[in-house]
TORLO-407885 format. One record per residue (C-alpha): x, y, z. Coordinates in Angstrom, 2 decimals, m for minus. Example, Ala and Ser with C-alpha at 12.3 -4.5 7.8 and 13.67 -1.06 7.14 Angstrom:
{x 12.30	y m4.50	z 7.80}
{x 13.67	y m1.06	z 7.14}
This chain:
{x m70.65	y 34.46	z 70.54}
{x m72.24	y 38.00	z 70.38}
{x m75.86	y 37.86	z 70.79}
{x m76.18	y 38.99	z 66.96}
{x m74.27	y 35.99	z 65.77}
{x m76.65	y 33.91	z 68.09}
{x m79.57	y 35.47	z 66.49}
{x m78.82	y 34.64	z 63.08}
{x m78.06	y 31.09	z 64.02}
{x m81.76	y 30.64	z 65.87}
{x m83.20	y 32.29	z 62.89}
{x m81.73	y 29.67	z 60.37}
{x m82.95	y 26.98	z 62.73}
{x m86.38	y 27.18	z 61.72}
{x m89.15	y 28.29	z 59.25}
{x m88.92	y 29.93	z 56.51}
{x m85.55	y 27.98	z 56.11}
{x m86.24	y 24.57	z 54.56}
{x m85.47	y 21.12	z 56.42}
{x m82.12	y 20.41	z 54.71}
{x m80.86	y 23.89	z 55.79}
{x m82.17	y 23.54	z 59.33}
{x m80.67	y 19.93	z 59.53}
{x m77.22	y 21.66	z 58.23}
{x m77.41	y 24.23	z 60.85}
{x m77.99	y 21.70	z 63.57}
{x m74.91	y 19.67	z 62.23}
{x m72.54	y 23.25	z 62.22}
{x m73.45	y 23.29	z 65.76}
{x m71.33	y 20.23	z 66.52}
{x m68.25	y 22.20	z 65.33}
{x m68.43	y 25.71	z 66.83}
{x m65.84	y 27.46	z 64.97}
{x m67.28	y 26.67	z 61.63}
{x m70.76	y 27.61	z 62.86}
{x m69.07	y 30.85	z 64.00}
{x m67.34	y 31.50	z 60.54}
{x m70.71	y 30.52	z 58.90}
{x m72.37	y 33.04	z 60.97}
{x m70.36	y 36.10	z 62.07}
{x m70.91	y 38.25	z 59.43}
{x m72.85	y 38.77	z 55.93}
{x m71.28	y 38.40	z 52.73}
{x m70.95	y 41.80	z 51.16}
{x m70.37	y 42.65	z 47.32}
{x m66.75	y 43.41	z 46.35}
{x m65.16	y 44.28	z 43.54}
{x m66.60	y 41.16	z 41.66}
{x m69.95	y 41.04	z 43.42}
{x m70.73	y 38.64	z 45.94}
{x m68.17	y 35.72	z 46.41}
{x m67.74	y 33.32	z 49.16}
{x m67.60	y 29.56	z 50.10}
{x m70.70	y 27.55	z 49.66}
{x m72.72	y 26.18	z 52.37}
{x m75.42	y 27.54	z 55.09}
{x m75.21	y 30.58	z 57.06}
{x m74.89	y 34.16	z 56.46}
{x m71.23	y 34.23	z 55.75}
{x m71.94	y 31.52	z 52.90}
{x m73.41	y 31.30	z 49.41}
{x m76.56	y 29.71	z 49.69}
{x m80.08	y 29.94	z 47.95}
{x m80.98	y 32.44	z 50.61}
{x m78.25	y 34.71	z 50.72}
{x m78.22	y 34.47	z 46.77}
{x m82.30	y 34.55	z 47.15}
{x m82.06	y 37.67	z 49.29}
{x m80.12	y 39.42	z 47.06}
{x m82.08	y 38.50	z 44.11}
{x m85.40	y 39.73	z 45.90}
{x m83.93	y 43.13	z 46.38}
{x m82.90	y 43.54	z 42.87}
{x m86.48	y 42.29	z 41.79}
{x m88.15	y 44.70	z 43.98}
{x m86.10	y 47.86	z 42.76}
{x m86.66	y 46.48	z 39.19}
{x m90.49	y 46.39	z 39.87}
{x m90.09	y 49.91	z 41.29}
{x m88.32	y 51.98	z 38.36}
{x m89.56	y 49.70	z 35.09}
{x m92.94	y 49.78	z 33.60}
{x m94.17	y 47.48	z 30.92}
{x m92.19	y 44.36	z 30.32}
{x m89.20	y 44.01	z 32.47}
{x m86.23	y 41.63	z 31.50}
{x m83.41	y 39.97	z 33.00}
{x m80.65	y 37.25	z 31.66}
{x m78.73	y 34.56	z 33.93}
{x m75.87	y 32.73	z 33.43}
{x m73.63	y 30.21	z 35.23}
{x m70.27	y 28.64	z 35.35}
{x m68.99	y 24.76	z 36.20}
{x m69.36	y 25.06	z 39.86}
{x m70.82	y 22.16	z 41.29}
{x m73.98	y 24.15	z 42.47}
{x m74.25	y 27.04	z 39.72}
{x m76.63	y 25.39	z 37.69}
{x m78.87	y 24.73	z 40.84}
{x m78.19	y 28.51	z 42.06}
{x m79.22	y 29.73	z 38.76}
{x m82.36	y 28.29	z 38.58}
{x m83.28	y 29.64	z 42.24}
{x m82.23	y 33.07	z 40.87}
{x m84.92	y 32.58	z 37.65}
{x m87.52	y 31.69	z 40.11}
{x m87.31	y 34.59	z 42.13}
{x m87.19	y 37.18	z 39.12}
{x m90.13	y 34.99	z 37.62}
{x m92.17	y 34.94	z 40.90}
{x m91.84	y 38.91	z 40.64}
{x m93.24	y 39.03	z 37.07}
{x m90.04	y 39.48	z 35.80}
{x m88.91	y 38.12	z 32.38}
{x m85.98	y 35.65	z 32.33}
{x m83.93	y 34.62	z 29.69}
{x m81.90	y 31.62	z 30.95}
{x m78.74	y 30.02	z 29.53}
{x m79.66	y 26.51	z 28.97}
{x m76.30	y 25.04	z 29.99}
{x m72.96	y 26.93	z 31.66}
{x m71.84	y 29.43	z 29.43}
{x m68.75	y 32.47	z 29.92}
{x m69.43	y 35.24	z 31.74}
{x m68.60	y 37.61	z 29.03}
{x m71.45	y 35.90	z 26.99}
{x m73.76	y 36.98	z 29.54}
{x m72.45	y 40.72	z 29.64}
{x m72.97	y 40.53	z 25.72}
{x m76.51	y 39.18	z 26.43}
{x m77.55	y 42.01	z 28.79}
{x m77.14	y 44.47	z 25.89}
{x m78.17	y 41.97	z 22.75}
{x m81.57	y 41.11	z 24.52}
{x m82.27	y 44.73	z 25.86}
{x m82.15	y 43.69	z 29.57}
{x m82.03	y 45.77	z 32.59}
{x m80.01	y 43.42	z 34.77}
{x m77.83	y 40.38	z 34.32}
{x m76.78	y 37.72	z 37.03}
{x m73.93	y 35.15	z 36.40}
{x m73.31	y 32.29	z 38.75}
{x m69.65	y 32.11	z 39.15}
{x m66.80	y 32.28	z 41.72}
{x m64.05	y 32.74	z 38.50}
{x m60.71	y 31.19	z 39.66}
{x m61.46	y 30.85	z 43.23}
{x m60.88	y 27.23	z 44.88}
{x m63.55	y 24.70	z 44.17}
{x m65.64	y 25.07	z 47.40}
{x m66.48	y 28.92	z 46.64}
{x m69.05	y 30.20	z 44.53}
{x m70.49	y 33.70	z 43.62}
{x m72.81	y 36.27	z 42.18}
{x m72.13	y 38.69	z 39.73}
{x m74.75	y 41.68	z 38.82}
{x m74.72	y 43.34	z 35.60}
{x m76.67	y 46.19	z 34.54}
{x m78.36	y 47.43	z 31.63}
{x m74.91	y 48.91	z 29.69}
{x m73.71	y 45.11	z 30.04}
{x m71.23	y 46.03	z 32.59}
{x m70.90	y 45.07	z 36.39}
{x m72.94	y 47.50	z 38.49}
{x m71.17	y 50.82	z 39.81}
{x m72.43	y 53.85	z 41.76}
{x m74.75	y 54.79	z 42.37}
{x m76.72	y 51.59	z 41.17}
{x m74.44	y 49.32	z 43.43}
{x m75.31	y 51.35	z 46.67}
{x m79.19	y 51.56	z 45.69}
{x m79.58	y 47.89	z 45.01}
{x m77.35	y 46.83	z 48.47}
{x m79.80	y 49.07	z 50.33}
{x m82.63	y 47.29	z 48.78}
{x m81.06	y 44.08	z 49.68}
{x m80.56	y 45.01	z 52.94}
{x m84.30	y 45.48	z 53.36}
{x m85.57	y 41.87	z 52.63}
{x m86.06	y 39.61	z 55.17}
{x m85.54	y 35.95	z 54.40}
{x m89.09	y 35.25	z 54.78}
{x m90.11	y 37.77	z 52.35}
{x m88.06	y 35.99	z 49.35}
{x m90.78	y 34.13	z 46.84}
{x m89.21	y 31.35	z 45.43}
{x m92.43	y 30.18	z 43.60}
{x m91.34	y 29.51	z 39.87}
{x m93.36	y 31.29	z 36.99}
{x m92.55	y 28.81	z 34.12}
{x m94.43	y 31.30	z 31.52}
{x m91.76	y 33.86	z 32.34}
{x m88.75	y 31.85	z 31.74}
{x m87.31	y 31.24	z 28.33}
{x m84.31	y 29.23	z 27.76}
{x m81.62	y 30.61	z 25.29}
{x m79.24	y 28.08	z 23.68}
{x m76.82	y 27.44	z 20.60}
{x m78.32	y 30.43	z 18.07}
{x m77.11	y 32.74	z 20.87}
{x m73.65	y 31.26	z 21.00}
{x m73.47	y 32.13	z 17.24}
{x m74.30	y 35.64	z 17.92}
{x m71.44	y 35.86	z 20.59}
{x m68.88	y 34.17	z 18.47}
{x m69.40	y 36.43	z 15.59}
{x m69.05	y 39.68	z 17.81}
{x m65.62	y 37.75	z 18.93}
{x m64.52	y 37.29	z 15.46}
{x m65.34	y 41.05	z 14.50}
{x m63.58	y 42.04	z 17.73}
{x m60.33	y 39.73	z 16.88}
{x m59.67	y 39.00	z 13.47}
{x m56.65	y 40.79	z 11.95}
{x m57.33	y 40.81	z 7.73}
{x m53.47	y 41.18	z 7.45}
{x m52.96	y 37.13	z 8.60}
{x m52.70	y 35.23	z 5.57}
{x m53.07	y 31.90	z 6.95}
{x m54.31	y 30.25	z 10.05}
{x m54.86	y 26.56	z 9.30}
{x m51.32	y 25.40	z 10.17}
{x m50.50	y 27.52	z 13.59}
{x m49.90	y 25.43	z 16.34}
{x m51.64	y 26.52	z 19.42}
{x m52.43	y 24.49	z 22.65}
{x m55.83	y 25.41	z 24.29}
{x m57.04	y 24.33	z 27.60}
{x m60.39	y 25.68	z 29.26}
{x m59.07	y 24.25	z 33.06}
{x m62.70	y 22.53	z 33.13}
{x m64.19	y 25.85	z 32.82}
{x m66.66	y 27.12	z 30.35}
{x m64.52	y 27.85	z 27.37}
{x m64.72	y 23.97	z 26.97}
{x m67.25	y 24.17	z 23.88}
{x m67.16	y 27.72	z 22.70}
{x m63.80	y 28.16	z 22.32}
{x m63.19	y 25.03	z 19.90}
{x m66.18	y 26.56	z 17.70}
{x m64.74	y 29.98	z 17.48}
{x m61.17	y 28.83	z 16.32}
{x m62.83	y 26.45	z 13.94}
{x m64.85	y 29.28	z 12.68}
{x m61.86	y 31.77	z 12.60}
{x m59.82	y 28.88	z 10.79}
{x m57.64	y 27.55	z 13.20}
{x m58.05	y 24.08	z 12.45}
{x m54.75	y 22.49	z 13.73}
{x m55.33	y 23.61	z 17.68}
{x m54.31	y 20.84	z 20.22}
{x m56.79	y 20.96	z 23.18}
{x m55.99	y 19.30	z 26.61}
{x m58.84	y 16.78	z 26.28}
{x m58.99	y 16.12	z 29.93}
{x m59.48	y 19.46	z 30.78}
{x m62.02	y 20.41	z 28.21}
{x m64.55	y 18.45	z 30.28}
{x m66.37	y 20.95	z 32.77}
{x m65.62	y 20.05	z 36.20}
{x m66.30	y 21.78	z 39.37}
{x m63.87	y 20.04	z 41.45}
{x m61.06	y 20.96	z 38.95}
{x m59.75	y 17.42	z 39.25}
{x m56.61	y 17.60	z 37.29}
{x m55.13	y 21.17	z 38.70}
{x m54.12	y 22.40	z 41.98}
{x m56.01	y 25.66	z 41.03}
{x m58.00	y 26.63	z 37.93}
{x m56.08	y 29.91	z 37.82}
{x m54.10	y 31.03	z 34.37}
{x m52.27	y 33.23	z 36.76}
{x m50.06	y 30.15	z 37.80}
{x m47.72	y 28.11	z 35.93}
{x m49.09	y 24.88	z 37.77}
{x m52.29	y 25.25	z 36.04}
{x m50.38	y 24.95	z 32.52}
{x m48.74	y 21.75	z 33.22}
{x m50.50	y 19.30	z 31.01}
{x m50.63	y 21.82	z 28.19}
{x m47.21	y 22.57	z 28.25}
{x m46.53	y 18.97	z 27.81}
{x m48.67	y 18.70	z 24.74}
{x m47.05	y 21.79	z 23.47}
{x m43.51	y 20.13	z 23.96}
{x m44.41	y 17.28	z 22.21}
{x m46.19	y 19.15	z 19.35}
{x m43.65	y 21.77	z 19.21}
{x m46.33	y 24.14	z 19.61}
{x m45.43	y 28.13	z 19.82}
{x m48.36	y 29.55	z 21.79}
{x m50.36	y 28.20	z 24.51}
{x m53.64	y 29.46	z 25.98}
{x m55.32	y 28.84	z 29.34}
{x m58.81	y 30.36	z 30.55}
{x m60.27	y 30.33	z 34.11}
{x m63.62	y 28.69	z 34.95}
{x m65.81	y 31.36	z 33.56}
{x m63.70	y 32.23	z 30.58}
{x m63.10	y 35.93	z 31.36}
{x m59.62	y 35.81	z 31.75}
{x m56.61	y 33.99	z 30.38}
{x m53.02	y 32.92	z 30.49}
{x m50.65	y 32.38	z 27.49}
{x m47.17	y 31.07	z 27.19}
{x m45.10	y 31.95	z 24.49}
{x m41.41	y 30.95	z 23.07}
{x m38.81	y 33.45	z 24.52}
{x m35.69	y 34.28	z 22.60}
{x m34.25	y 30.93	z 23.59}
{x m37.38	y 29.04	z 21.97}
{x m38.48	y 28.30	z 25.74}
{x m41.92	y 28.34	z 26.59}
{x m42.46	y 30.73	z 29.23}
{x m45.83	y 32.36	z 30.75}
{x m46.38	y 35.88	z 30.36}
{x m47.76	y 37.79	z 33.16}
{x m50.95	y 39.69	z 33.06}
{x m48.97	y 43.19	z 32.43}
{x m46.82	y 41.81	z 29.52}
{x m49.83	y 40.36	z 28.09}
{x m51.90	y 43.55	z 28.18}
{x m48.75	y 45.32	z 26.79}
{x m48.03	y 43.41	z 23.89}
{x m51.97	y 43.54	z 23.12}
{x m52.28	y 47.33	z 23.38}
{x m49.22	y 47.71	z 21.17}
{x m50.39	y 45.44	z 18.56}
{x m54.10	y 46.86	z 18.43}
{x m52.62	y 50.57	z 18.23}
{x m50.11	y 49.65	z 15.68}
{x m52.82	y 47.90	z 13.72}
{x m55.37	y 51.03	z 13.52}
{x m52.47	y 53.43	z 12.76}
{x m51.83	y 51.45	z 9.54}
{x m55.46	y 53.16	z 8.18}
{x m55.97	y 56.05	z 10.74}
{x m54.19	y 58.78	z 12.40}
{x m54.24	y 58.10	z 16.45}
{x m54.75	y 61.12	z 18.65}
{x m56.52	y 61.67	z 21.57}
{x m59.83	y 61.04	z 20.40}
{x m58.96	y 57.27	z 21.07}
{x m58.20	y 55.70	z 24.39}
{x m57.05	y 52.72	z 26.02}
{x m57.93	y 51.71	z 29.52}
{x m56.67	y 50.00	z 32.59}
{x m56.51	y 49.96	z 36.31}
{x m54.19	y 51.98	z 38.71}
{x m52.60	y 48.39	z 40.09}
{x m51.57	y 47.51	z 36.85}
{x m48.00	y 48.51	z 35.27}
{x m47.15	y 52.31	z 34.74}
{x m46.37	y 51.21	z 31.21}
{x m49.81	y 51.70	z 30.14}
{x m49.54	y 55.47	z 30.47}
{x m46.17	y 55.08	z 28.38}
{x m47.64	y 53.01	z 25.82}
{x m50.38	y 55.32	z 25.37}
{x m48.26	y 58.41	z 25.10}
{x m46.09	y 56.65	z 22.86}
{x m48.77	y 56.09	z 20.32}
{x m50.41	y 59.39	z 20.96}
{x m53.72	y 58.40	z 22.39}
{x m55.48	y 58.72	z 25.65}
{x m54.74	y 56.90	z 28.69}
{x m57.86	y 56.38	z 31.30}
{x m57.16	y 54.71	z 34.85}
{x m59.79	y 53.39	z 37.06}
{x m60.08	y 51.30	z 40.47}
{x m59.93	y 47.78	z 40.14}
{x m62.05	y 45.60	z 38.34}
{x m63.64	y 45.90	z 34.71}
{x m66.64	y 47.25	z 36.10}
{x m64.71	y 50.69	z 36.14}
{x m63.42	y 50.29	z 32.46}
{x m66.97	y 49.56	z 31.27}
{x m68.16	y 52.59	z 33.17}
{x m65.59	y 54.63	z 30.79}
{x m67.35	y 53.77	z 27.78}
{x m70.71	y 55.35	z 29.18}
{x m68.87	y 58.09	z 30.71}
{x m66.82	y 59.39	z 27.70}
{x m69.01	y 58.49	z 24.60}
{x m67.16	y 61.18	z 22.31}
{x m64.10	y 59.10	z 22.70}
{x m63.00	y 55.62	z 20.45}
{x m62.46	y 53.11	z 23.22}
{x m59.91	y 50.45	z 21.97}
{x m59.35	y 48.10	z 24.61}
{x m58.89	y 47.76	z 28.43}
{x m56.74	y 45.43	z 30.55}
{x m55.69	y 44.73	z 34.01}
{x m52.87	y 43.18	z 35.63}
{x m54.84	y 39.93	z 36.73}
{x m55.07	y 38.62	z 33.50}
{x m58.01	y 40.39	z 31.82}
{x m58.13	y 41.82	z 28.24}
{x m61.41	y 43.82	z 26.76}
{x m61.42	y 44.47	z 23.14}
{x m64.03	y 47.32	z 21.74}
{x m67.26	y 48.19	z 23.43}
{x m69.67	y 44.97	z 22.56}
{x m68.96	y 43.21	z 25.49}
{x m68.41	y 45.25	z 28.73}
{x m66.47	y 42.87	z 30.92}
{x m62.96	y 41.13	z 30.41}
{x m63.20	y 38.31	z 27.44}
{x m61.04	y 35.45	z 27.53}
{x m62.72	y 34.33	z 24.20}
{x m62.29	y 37.53	z 21.92}
{x m58.64	y 37.68	z 23.89}
{x m57.76	y 34.10	z 23.20}
{x m58.59	y 34.68	z 19.25}
{x m56.77	y 37.86	z 19.49}
{x m53.61	y 36.70	z 20.66}
{x m53.85	y 33.73	z 18.21}
{x m54.04	y 36.32	z 15.65}
{x m50.89	y 38.28	z 16.86}
{x m48.91	y 35.48	z 17.05}
{x m49.73	y 34.69	z 13.31}
{x m49.17	y 38.03	z 12.23}
{x m46.00	y 38.22	z 13.99}
{x m44.84	y 34.90	z 12.59}
{x m45.55	y 35.92	z 9.17}
{x m43.28	y 39.11	z 9.67}
{x m40.50	y 36.81	z 10.85}
{x m40.85	y 38.17	z 14.62}
{x m42.82	y 36.63	z 17.72}
{x m44.86	y 38.16	z 20.59}
{x m41.90	y 37.92	z 22.68}
{x m39.56	y 39.69	z 20.47}
{x m42.29	y 42.45	z 20.11}
{x m42.62	y 42.46	z 23.70}
{x m38.72	y 43.13	z 23.90}
{x m39.17	y 45.93	z 21.21}
{x m41.31	y 47.30	z 23.50}
{x m39.13	y 47.59	z 26.47}
{x m36.42	y 49.28	z 24.11}
{x m39.06	y 51.96	z 23.11}
{x m40.37	y 53.02	z 26.51}
{x m38.88	y 51.40	z 29.46}
{x m38.50	y 47.96	z 30.79}
{x m40.96	y 47.82	z 33.96}
{x m41.27	y 44.81	z 35.99}
{x m44.16	y 43.82	z 38.38}
{x m45.00	y 41.01	z 40.82}
{x m48.05	y 40.50	z 42.89}
{x m47.66	y 39.24	z 46.37}
{x m50.90	y 37.98	z 48.02}
{x m50.91	y 36.94	z 51.55}
{x m54.20	y 34.81	z 52.72}
{x m55.67	y 35.81	z 56.01}
{x m58.79	y 33.80	z 56.48}
{x m61.80	y 34.39	z 58.85}
{x m62.82	y 37.21	z 61.28}
{x m59.14	y 37.08	z 62.61}
{x m57.58	y 37.38	z 59.08}
{x m59.74	y 40.63	z 58.45}
{x m58.76	y 42.14	z 61.56}
{x m55.09	y 41.54	z 60.27}
{x m55.92	y 42.98	z 57.13}
{x m57.25	y 46.03	z 58.65}
{x m54.26	y 46.43	z 60.91}
{x m51.90	y 46.14	z 58.20}
{x m53.25	y 48.68	z 56.01}
{x m53.82	y 51.28	z 59.19}
{x m50.11	y 50.30	z 60.24}
{x m48.90	y 51.56	z 56.57}
{x m51.11	y 54.47	z 56.59}
{x m49.93	y 55.67	z 59.95}
{x m46.28	y 54.58	z 59.33}
{x m45.71	y 55.16	z 55.77}
{x m42.49	y 54.04	z 53.66}
{x m39.87	y 56.58	z 53.16}
{x m37.92	y 54.77	z 50.68}
{x m38.09	y 51.80	z 47.90}
{x m34.38	y 50.46	z 48.03}
{x m32.55	y 53.52	z 47.89}
{x m35.06	y 55.75	z 46.05}
{x m36.81	y 58.33	z 48.45}
{x m40.49	y 58.37	z 48.32}
{x m42.30	y 60.91	z 46.26}
{x m45.77	y 60.42	z 46.33}
{x m48.33	y 58.81	z 48.82}
{x m51.77	y 58.02	z 47.24}
{x m54.45	y 57.10	z 49.64}
{x m57.45	y 56.25	z 47.71}
{x m59.49	y 55.80	z 50.84}
{x m58.75	y 59.28	z 51.86}
{x m59.08	y 60.56	z 47.84}
{x m55.54	y 62.29	z 48.43}
{x m52.28	y 62.43	z 46.57}
{x m49.51	y 63.76	z 49.05}
{x m46.11	y 65.27	z 47.44}
{x m43.50	y 64.43	z 50.18}
{x m41.03	y 66.40	z 48.40}
{x m43.09	y 69.57	z 47.94}
{x m45.75	y 68.78	z 50.64}
{x m48.43	y 69.59	z 48.34}
{x m51.87	y 67.60	z 48.57}
{x m54.00	y 66.92	z 45.50}
{x m57.54	y 65.43	z 45.23}
{x m57.59	y 62.06	z 43.53}
{x m60.56	y 61.72	z 41.25}
{x m61.67	y 58.21	z 41.89}
{x m64.10	y 56.76	z 44.08}
{x m62.97	y 56.23	z 47.77}
{x m61.60	y 52.67	z 47.80}
{x m58.97	y 51.21	z 50.37}
{x m56.03	y 51.24	z 48.43}
{x m52.52	y 52.50	z 49.34}
{x m50.07	y 53.53	z 46.84}
{x m46.10	y 54.64	z 47.41}
{x m44.12	y 56.16	z 44.15}
{x m40.49	y 56.54	z 44.58}
{x m38.70	y 59.44	z 42.71}
{x m37.19	y 56.45	z 40.50}
{x m40.90	y 55.58	z 39.47}
{x m40.80	y 52.14	z 41.77}
{x m44.08	y 51.53	z 43.23}
{x m45.52	y 49.53	z 46.28}
{x m49.24	y 49.33	z 46.38}
{x m51.36	y 47.53	z 49.11}
{x m55.26	y 46.70	z 48.94}
{x m57.12	y 44.12	z 50.51}
{x m58.71	y 41.74	z 48.09}
{x m62.34	y 42.20	z 46.81}
{x m63.34	y 38.35	z 46.04}
{x m60.89	y 36.66	z 48.66}
{x m59.65	y 36.77	z 52.25}
{x m56.16	y 38.06	z 51.14}
{x m54.15	y 41.12	z 51.40}
{x m52.30	y 42.20	z 47.94}
{x m49.28	y 43.83	z 47.38}
{x m48.25	y 45.15	z 43.84}
{x m44.81	y 46.13	z 43.03}
{x m43.35	y 47.62	z 40.28}
{x m39.76	y 48.45	z 39.34}
{x m38.18	y 49.53	z 35.98}
{x m34.80	y 50.56	z 34.15}
{x m33.91	y 51.00	z 30.41}
{x m32.99	y 48.36	z 28.30}
{x m30.59	y 49.63	z 25.47}
{x m30.37	y 46.26	z 23.57}
{x m32.31	y 43.24	z 23.25}
{x m29.19	y 41.18	z 23.95}
{x m29.24	y 42.76	z 27.48}
{x m32.90	y 41.51	z 28.21}
{x m31.77	y 38.36	z 30.57}
{x m29.17	y 40.42	z 32.63}
{x m31.41	y 43.28	z 32.84}
{x m34.67	y 41.29	z 34.05}
{x m32.40	y 39.65	z 36.51}
{x m31.43	y 43.20	z 37.83}
{x m35.11	y 44.01	z 38.25}
{x m35.88	y 40.71	z 39.93}
{x m33.24	y 41.52	z 42.15}
{x m34.90	y 44.88	z 42.96}
{x m38.05	y 43.53	z 43.60}
{x m36.55	y 40.83	z 46.06}
{x m35.02	y 43.88	z 48.16}
{x m38.20	y 45.60	z 48.49}
{x m40.02	y 42.49	z 49.68}
{x m37.45	y 41.89	z 52.06}
{x m37.89	y 45.18	z 53.41}
{x m41.68	y 44.84	z 53.83}
{x m41.39	y 41.66	z 55.39}
{x m44.86	y 40.84	z 55.85}
């Protein structure tokens, strides 16, 4: 164990750390491997802020690592702001989220900063909305999204309601790194902490209704929908939203509508995974429901299950969800306004290439950013003269309009319900409309593969994988020659056919993309929130008639499997 790690362990074994922390460090010393993992590095900000396993140590989420962040941010706010300085804090259903939210509130208040603190757990998108509505300079939400129960996290939002982006993120990190643990002021000032409650929920629900309701829908009270919050923060606000919208026949997975940081009824509280829908699908089959919706613990992402052309309930992936939402919204706007490039939709470089196709089809601009909705939120600030319609990414996130500057599963759940209702009244369905889109602009199929690599060894393995593919790039995907290699870390795109190199207009990021002549894509990037390396595969072909859907889908599945076999990671 090197001297830096040993120094951290010794530091955490005495004052100013509390007796409980000192005792836990002492216990950790009985397990050298766990002790090392707890202290070998400091948690870093990734695509979604700071996220990690809860526990003691510099590589863990705890009152001191969170406290250091907060003290650094408070120092910066006090430097740049005069007069009344305001922040808002929310938290999710994690076992220690309420405690940590109060730690954050204590530190801000101790530093003479006014704190709005939600009285109980709330969805992350409501926090984003609250930052702007309450005219705060900063917002914090304690959440680890869909990670396993042992995780927690700390997302930072700035005054535009979006997560922090350059240059603010670098400035804050610099401030945080200067904070010594003995300089954290934990002394609560109750006079500067104000609880916000149900009345604010009503404001947020009204915004969700404004974002998502469709006046073309004639009837909602008879629609057969099943909803699950997967033990998360949508447990109360989503039923109230449905009721206010007129969806009174929604069936809820009651056991999963109880907030629970242990996520006791699911293997993983991740709406990307069909296993998380098991209980909801049982109800849907019994009730003959047409739509199943599940939201993740902090209610920023959703998964949906719809009936396919054989009337079987299937889970749409994040790219399919985004495509049908964009097409629906663009068609809706086009009924009353002429679409042109004064409007735009937004997505990310790892999402389906269909986004650019659908934008061109509807004659609107398309803007792409790096992974994470903070980049989509930044677009709204960067392009104020264009009309932002919606943003989405492959990881099951949808953002409608600009009132909420992050992915929002509350508005999106309502929007999907409106889509189902509208299409049913037109004797169609969400799945039928998806097939029509494939026929219009091409049938694209994607798959995400995540390989878990834990600890310091795993981190080194991920770095080695990225280095290897940079030094030994693919020459083909299946039988199609690689035409473009985009290295977002070098900010360059190389055309292998012409040998021409172009500059990529994105912030530097550890992302590597291979695109073949036939449009097949393979993208590698380390996860910003989990110890994983992610591979995004996209293949495509034409779909002439809807009767060929299943056969064509099987062809694309086989094409993806061939690429996976070639990679052999």
